[in-house]
C-alpha positions in Angstrom: -18.9 -18.2 32.2 -18.3 -14.6 33.3 -20.3 -13.6 36.3 -20.3 -10.7 38.8 -20.7 -11.8 42.4 -22.5 -9.5 44.7 -24.1 -9.5 48.2 -27.1 -7.8 49.8 -28.8 -7.8 53.2 -32.2 -9.3 53.6 -34.9 -8.0 56.0 -33.3 -9.6 59.1 -29.7 -8.8 58.2 -29.0 -12.2 56.6 -26.4 -11.8 53.9 -27.6 -13.1 50.5 -25.2 -13.9 47.6 -26.3 -13.3 44.0 -24.6 -13.4 40.6 -25.2 -11.5 37.4 -24.2 -12.7 34.0 -25.0 -12.0 30.3 -26.7 -9.0 28.7 -30.2 -8.2 27.5 -33.7 -8.5 29.1 -33.5 -9.6 32.7 -34.3 -13.2 33.8 -34.3 -13.8 37.5 -33.9 -17.4 38.8 -35.8 -17.7 42.1 -34.0 -19.2 45.1 -34.2 -23.0 45.5 -32.3 -25.7 47.4 -28.9 -27.1 46.4 -27.2 -24.2 44.9 -23.7 -22.7 45.1 -23.1 -19.8 42.7 -19.4 -20.5 42.2 -19.5 -24.2 42.0 -22.5 -24.1 39.5 -20.4 -22.2 37.0 -18.0 -25.1 36.7 -20.5 -27.9 37.2 -21.1 -30.3 34.3 -24.7 -30.3 35.3 -25.4 -26.6 35.7 -22.8 -24.9 33.4 -24.9 -25.7 30.3 -28.0 -24.4 32.0 -26.3 -21.1 32.9 -25.0 -20.6 29.3 -28.4 -21.3 27.8 -30.2 -19.1 30.4 -27.8 -16.1 29.8 -27.9 -16.3 26.0 -29.4 -13.0 24.9 -30.4 -12.1 28.5 -29.1 -10.8 31.8 -29.4 -13.7 34.2 -29.7 -12.9 37.9 -29.6 -15.9 40.3 -29.0 -16.3 44.1 -28.1 -18.6 46.8 -31.0 -18.9 49.3 -30.3 -18.4 53.0 -28.5 -21.5 54.4 -27.1 -22.4 51.0 -24.0 -21.7 48.9 -22.3 -18.3 49.6 -25.3 -16.9 51.5 -25.2 -16.9 55.3 -25.7 -20.3 56.9 -27.0 -21.3 60.3 -29.5 -18.4 60.4 -32.4 -18.5 62.8 -35.2 -17.9 60.3 -35.6 -20.8 57.7 -39.2 -20.3 56.6 -41.1 -19.9 53.4 -41.8 -16.2 54.2 -38.1 -15.6 54.7 -37.2 -17.1 51.3 -39.8 -14.8 49.6 -38.5 -11.8 51.4 -34.9 -12.7 50.4 -36.0 -12.6 46.7 -37.5 -9.2 47.4 -34.3 -8.0 48.9 -32.3 -9.2 45.9 -34.6 -7.5 43.4 -34.4 -4.2 45.3 -30.6 -4.4 45.8 -30.0 -5.2 42.1 -32.3 -2.3 41.1 -34.6 -4.4 38.9 -37.9 -2.9 37.8 -39.4 -5.4 35.4 -38.2 -8.9 34.7 -39.1 -12.5 33.9 -39.1 -14.9 36.8 -37.9 -18.5 36.6 -38.9 -20.9 39.4 -37.4 -24.4 39.4 -38.6 -27.0 41.9 -39.0 -25.2 45.3 -38.4 -21.9 43.5 -41.8 -22.3 41.9 -43.9 -21.6 45.0 -41.5 -18.8 45.9 -42.0 -17.3 42.4 -45.8 -17.6 42.7 -45.8 -15.8 46.0 -43.5 -13.0 44.7 -45.5 -12.6 41.4 -48.7 -12.2 43.4 -47.2 -9.6 45.7 -45.4 -7.7 42.9 -47.5 -8.0 39.7 -46.1 -4.7 38.5 -42.6 -6.2 38.3 -43.0 -9.8 37.0 -43.7 -9.7 33.2 -43.5 -13.5 32.6 -43.4 -16.5 34.9 -41.8 -19.8 34.1 -42.3 -22.8 36.5 -40.3 -26.0 36.0 -40.6 -29.3 37.9 -42.5 -27.5 40.6 -45.6 -27.7 42.8 -48.0 -25.8 44.9 -48.0 -28.2 47.9 -45.0 -29.8 49.6 -44.9 -33.5 50.5 -46.4 -33.1 54.0 -49.4 -31.4 52.4 -50.0 -33.6 49.4 -49.1 -37.0 50.9 -49.5 -36.9 54.7 -49.5 -40.7 54.6 -45.8 -40.6 53.7 -44.8 -38.5 56.7 -43.0 -41.4 58.4 -41.0 -42.2 55.3 -40.1 -38.5 54.8 -39.0 -38.1 58.4 -36.7 -41.1 57.9 -35.2 -39.2 54.9 -34.6 -36.2 57.1 -32.8 -38.4 59.6 -30.6 -39.8 56.8 -29.6 -36.3 55.8 -28.9 -35.4 59.3 -26.6 -38.4 59.8 -24.8 -38.6 56.6 -24.9 -35.3 54.6 -21.5 -33.9 55.4 -19.5 -37.2 55.6 -16.6 -38.0 53.3 -18.4 -41.2 52.4 -20.8 -40.1 49.5 -23.1 -43.1 49.8 -25.7 -41.1 51.8 -25.7 -38.3 49.2 -25.9 -40.7 46.3 -29.4 -41.7 47.3 -30.5 -38.1 46.7 -28.4 -37.6 43.6 -30.0 -40.7 41.9 -33.4 -39.3 42.6 -32.6 -35.9 41.1 -30.7 -37.4 38.1 -31.5 -41.1 37.3 -30.3 -40.5 33.8 -27.0 -38.9 34.7 -23.5 -40.1 33.8 -21.1 -41.1 36.5 -19.3 -37.7 36.3 -22.7 -35.9 36.7 -23.7 -38.0 39.7 -20.4 -37.3 41.4 -20.8 -33.6 40.6 -24.3 -33.6 42.1 -23.1 -35.4 45.2 -20.4 -32.8 45.7 -22.8 -29.9 45.1 -25.0 -31.3 47.9 -22.0 -31.4 50.3 -21.0 -27.8 49.3 -24.4 -26.3 49.2 -25.4 -26.6 52.8 -24.5 -28.1 56.2 -26.5 -31.1 57.3 -28.5 -29.1 60.0 -29.4 -26.4 57.5 -30.3 -29.0 54.8 -32.8 -30.7 57.2 -34.4 -27.4 58.1 -34.7 -26.3 54.5 -36.2 -29.7 53.5 -38.7 -29.6 56.3 -39.7 -26.1 55.3 -40.4 -27.1 51.7 -42.2 -30.2 52.7 -44.8 -27.9 54.4 -45.3 -25.4 51.5 -48.8 -24.7 50.3 -49.4 -21.9 47.8 -52.6 -23.4 46.3 -54.5 -20.3 47.5 -52.1 -18.0 45.8 -51.8 -19.7 42.4 -55.2 -18.4 41.1 -54.1 -14.8 41.8 -51.1 -14.9 39.3 -51.9 -12.4 36.5 -48.8 -12.5 34.3 -48.3 -14.9 31.3 -47.2 -18.2 32.8 -45.4 -21.2 31.3 -45.4 -24.5 33.3 -43.1 -27.3 32.3 -42.8 -30.7 33.9 -41.0 -34.0 33.1 -43.2 -37.0 32.7 -41.1 -39.5 34.6 -39.3 -37.5 37.3 -39.0 -38.9 40.8 -38.7 -35.8 43.0 -42.0 -34.0 42.1 -44.9 -36.0 40.6 -46.0 -35.1 37.1 -49.6 -34.6 38.3 -48.4 -31.8 40.7 -47.1 -29.8 37.7 -50.3 -30.3 35.8 -52.4 -29.3 38.8 -50.3 -26.2 39.2 -50.9 -25.2 35.6 -54.6 -25.7 36.0 -54.7 -23.3 39.0 -52.9 -20.4 37.3 -55.2 -18.5 34.9 -54.2 -18.9 31.3 -51.1 -20.9 32.1 -49.6 -23.0 29.3 -48.5 -26.5 30.3 -45.7 -28.3 28.4 -44.8 -31.9 29.2 -41.1 -32.8 28.9 -39.9 -36.3 28.1 -37.4 -37.1 30.9 -36.9 -38.9 34.2 -34.6 -36.2 35.5 -35.6 -33.4 37.9 -32.7 -31.4 36.7 -32.6 -31.8 32.9 -29.2 -32.8 31.4 -27.6 -31.3 28.4 -27.3 -34.6 26.6 -31.1 -35.3 26.6 -33.7 -33.9 24.1 -35.8 -32.5 26.9 -33.0 -30.0 27.7 -33.2 -28.5 24.1 -37.0 -28.6 24.3 -37.0 -26.6 27.5 -34.9 -23.8 26.1 -36.8 -23.7 22.8 -40.0 -23.2 24.8 -38.2 -20.6 27.0 -37.0 -18.6 24.0 -40.4 -18.7 22.3 -42.1 -17.6 25.5 -39.9 -14.9 26.9 -39.8 -11.4 25.4 -36.7 -10.3 23.6 -35.1 -13.8 23.5 -33.2 -14.2 20.3 -35.7 -12.3 18.2 -33.5 -11.8 15.2 -36.6 -11.4 13.0 -38.9 -9.0 14.9 -41.8 -9.5 12.4 -42.1 -13.2 13.3 -44.3 -14.5 16.0 -42.7 -16.5 18.9 -43.8 -19.7 17.3 -42.5 -18.7 13.8 -39.2 -17.8 15.4 -39.1 -21.2 17.0 -39.7 -22.9 13.7 -37.1 -20.9 11.9 -34.6 -21.8 14.6 -35.3 -25.5 13.8 -35.1 -24.9 10.0 -31.7 -23.2 10.6 -30.6 -26.3 12.5 -31.4 -28.5 9.5 -34.6 -30.2 10.7 -37.2 -31.2 8.1 -40.9 -30.6 8.5 -41.6 -34.0 10.0 -38.9 -33.5 12.6 -40.1 -30.0 13.5 -43.6 -31.3 13.8 -42.6 -34.1 16.2 -40.3 -31.8 18.2 -43.0 -29.2 18.7 -46.0 -31.5 18.9 -47.6 -29.9 15.8 -49.1 -31.5 12.7 -46.9 -31.3 9.5 -49.7 -29.2 7.9 -49.4 -26.6 10.6 -45.7 -26.5 10.2 -46.0 -26.0 6.5 -48.5 -23.2 7.0 -46.1 -21.5 9.4 -43.2 -21.9 7.0 -45.2 -20.2 4.2 -45.8 -17.2 6.5 -42.1 -17.2 7.6 -40.8 -17.1 4.1 -43.2 -14.2 3.2 -42.1 -12.2 6.3 -38.4 -12.6 5.9 -38.4 -12.3 2.1 -37.1 -15.6 0.9 -38.4 -18.1 -1.7 -36.8 -21.4 -0.6 -35.7 -23.3 2.4 -32.1 -23.0 1.4 -32.3 -19.2 1.4 -34.1 -19.2 4.7 -31.3 -21.3 6.3 -28.6 -19.0 5.0 -30.3 -15.9 6.2 -31.2 -17.4 9.6 -27.7 -18.6 10.2 -26.3 -15.2 9.2 -28.3 -13.7 12.0 -27.2 -16.2 14.6 -29.9 -18.8 14.6 -29.2 -22.5 14.4 -26.0 -22.3 16.5 -26.8 -25.3 18.7 -25.9 -28.8 17.6 -27.6 -29.9 14.3 -28.9 -33.4 13.7 
């Protein structure tokens, strides 16, 4: 994947690394833990993510302070600093209006930024995220969590990967051996042990539950049913706090969705339907109609589309009638040909 690497200075002089790839409407990925801009571009876990996120868009992402190519060992590792780093990136990149994507710890940062800068954030997407860190939502587990921090401090940077495998298996219980190894290496490369402990402690103490009701932009919240890092109920509670937010459950046990699982395709179908300008080859269609036409182009029948989108078959049939009228075709075969001519249905077909 082609990406332009850049750097900016945050409020306290900390150097923040960011990368720009793709073309089209801007999608900013908020900072979160365990990133390395260069390594991600070759990672079997993140490479498919980056390709999908940059399809039809300009993707801007960053390494937060203490991680990846950004400065490490900095004095200020706080939630406020992470939010201000995002502000510095947006200003340095000259971004005016954009969609904001917050994954995991990036969710609370995105909420804080969207509340502070409602004139800039057009759409907000929150995946596998929360409003309250572990110390806030489960104080009875503090002793266990402190033990995890000690484990990170003792074993994070060692050549022996057994310490890091514990965390890799929590993030990716459904991963292949290659993916687990890649996740372990990403952990080692992303931050030093001392920074990792400070970052984890910071996120354990997050609480943006007072800010969530102040979000005013359209918001999509997605959360995997069986993931281990952030309880499903936290995602549902977050969606309930944000006015008008749409909540989409994903069928997965992975905190970081993997390319080989259906939830990965489901995530990006929802993303394309929600974000403006994403693969709108047929501008007269609604977002849902565009989503259904994409499935038709991939060769799915009505029952498969209904199951995939959690709709009734009757609703799918009604949508298809409107789609055919709007794009000027009389049959499914004609719709498939036209849709594929305009670039739909390019992902793997069943």
